[in-house]
N, C-alpha and C positions, 0 to 999 in steps of 0.2 A: 504265762496264758494259764487260766483260772482251771483249777479240775474238777468235774461236775461229780455228783454223789447223785447216782438215780439209782431207783428202786421200781420196777413192774409191778404195776397191780394188775387185776383180772379183770377190775368192771367196768371200767370207762373205755373209750378209744383211746388205741396206744398214743398215737401222736397228740390228742391231746392231754394226755398224762404227763407225755414229755415237755409238751408246751408249757402246762403247768411248772414240773416242777422246772423246768431253766427258768420259768419266768419268776418262781418262788424264791430261788437264789440273786438274781435282779435286784427284787423287793426287799429282800436281806441284807443286802450290800456285800454278799461273795462276790456275786458278778458284778464290778462297779462299771461307771461308766467310760465307755473307751475301752474295756476290755475285751481280748479278742477269743470267742469261745474255742472250745476244740473243733479238731476237724468233723466233717460228714463219720469218717471211718473211727474216730476215736469215739464219737457219743455212739456210734451203734456197737462197738463192742463194749462198751460201759452200762449202755441200757437194755443190751440184747433182741434189738429189733434191725429192719433191714433197714439199706438207706433210704427207700421212698417214705416210711414213716419219719425219718430225722429231716429229709425235705421237705415234709407237709410239715412239721411243727415250726420248723425253719420259716419255710411260707407264710404261717400264720402270724408269728411273732415278726414280721418285717410288715406282713400289711397293716397293722395294728402300732407301727412305728416305733416299735421297742428294740429292735434288732435291725442294723444294715448290713448289706454285703457289699465288699469290695471284691472284684473279678480276679482270680485269680491268687486271692489273699487269704480268705475268709471271712466269716462273718463277726461283729461287735458288738457290742450291746451300745445302743442309744442315749436310751432315758430310762429313768426308776420311775415306777407306777407308785404311789400312795401304798400304804400296808392297807388299808381300808380296803382296796380291791381284793385281796385275797383273803383279808382279816373277816369282810362281808359278804363275798362273793364264794370263799369257797377255792381253793387252789387247783382244783378239777374241774372247775365249773368256768371258770374264767373266760377259754377259748368259746364257750356258747354263748355267753354273756354279751360279748363284744362282737358274735356274727348277729346276734339279735339284734342290737343294734343298726346294723348294716343293712338288715331286713325291713326294718322299722323306717329309715329313713327313706326308704322305698315308697313303701306302702302309707303312711302315715304323712308323707308330703301329698300324694292323691286326695287321703282322705279330708286334708284340709283345704284343697283348693274346690272339691267339691264341697265342704260344707260351707263356704266362703259362697258360693254359687244356689245352691238350694235351702240350707238352714232356715226355719222356721221361727218365728218368735219363741217357740216353745224349747227347740232346741236351744237359741241365745241364750234364754233364760238358764237351761240345765249347763250349760257351758260355764257360764261366771259363777253359777253357785258352786261347781267343782273345782274354780279357781280361786272364789274368796276363802273355800276349805282349806286348800293347797297355802294361800298365803296366811292365816291364822295359825296354821299347823306350824310352818316355819316360824313365825313369828314368837311361837310359844317354844320352839326347840325342841317340837316332834320329827318324829321321820319324815310325816304324811304322804306315806306313800302309796294309802290306798284313793286319796285325794288324787295325788297324781296319776293314778290310774284313772279313775272318774275322770277326771278331764279330757284323758286322750279317747276314751271309750266315747263319753258323751260326743267327741268331733269324730269320730266314727258314725256314730247313728247319724250325725246332721247332715252326714254325704249322701244319705239316702240310699248308701248301695251295699246289699246285705252281705254282700262277699265278703266283702273290705270286714264287715262284723264279724263275718266267721273267721274270718282267719285272724284276726286279731283277739277273738276270743280262743282260740287255738294254741296261743302264742302267751295267754294269761299268766301262766306260771311263771314263764322265763321273765317275761315285761315286768312283774311286779319284782322280782327279785334284782334285776337291772334297776330299779328304780330305785331300791331299797338301798343297794351299792353308793348308785351316784348321790342321793340325799343325806345318808348318812355320813359319806364323806364331805357332803356340802356342810354340813353340818357342825363338822370337824373344823373347817375353814373359816376364811375370814368373812364377816357381817357384809365384805362387801361383795363376796362370793355369792353369797344369797342372795343379795340382794339383784346380781344380775340373773340368776336362776330364775328368780319371780319377774322379772322384768321380760326374759325370753316368751314365759306363758301368757304374758298382758299382752304383748305385741301380735301373736297367735291368735289371739281372741280379738284383738283388735282388729286385726286384718278381715278374719272372718264375720265379725257384726259390722264393719265396713263394705261387705261383697267383694272384697279385693282379693279374688281365686291366688292371681300370681305371687301377692305377696304373702298369703297363708302358707301356701307350700313353701315359697323361700324361709319363710320365719319357722316353718317348722323342722325343715332341713338344716338350718341354722342351728335350732335348738339341739335337736340329736346329734349333731356334730360337736358341738359345744360338749354334751353331756359327756361326749367319748370322749374328749379331749379331757376333761376334769379325771376321770378315772383312769387313766394312763399315762400322767405324768404329774408325778409329788411335787414340782415347783409348777405346775400349769394354777394361775391365779386368775383363768377367764370364767 
């Protein structure tokens, strides 16, 4: 069983600090895949926090597919994320970035469906323009996170629902950071991975252009699910 070296800080939520420090040790290989984590009591003593804090951190790690629990036995490392997740995301921000993917899936699935049903020709041109900028940026080896954000926000505007647009605007910073992380990891991966990322965006646009609301929602949710997978599994070539 591996030893955790943890140090409490003051600014971030304690559960997210703990999440981040366990994650950092998984990414570094100090906690390898299949390794059993210390018990809740041992983590409490090492980190100086209550059991609810430990349980919240472990629950988030489990929901992110990084750790799994065996009843009556303990928690084990399931998979190792790419180094870029903490290199580009920041160890204390990863939990929030992954929660952002969850929220975006619910919100942007709906905006894509409504965009397919309501978008005008002007909206179609705006979405297509952002898509082309994203394709050109990725082809040139750029991060192109601004073009990615412009694509998603253009779809939100095309939904015709200002409340969705307001919600996404409030998530602007964390959305752009999550896109920056995902695109940096994609850029460091295979050319085939980059092609798949662009193909996912193109499928969303095609569904909106074809006014197929069900497909647009499905493609958006699929894209965000795949993006989340790409940033949480170093072996993932999806």
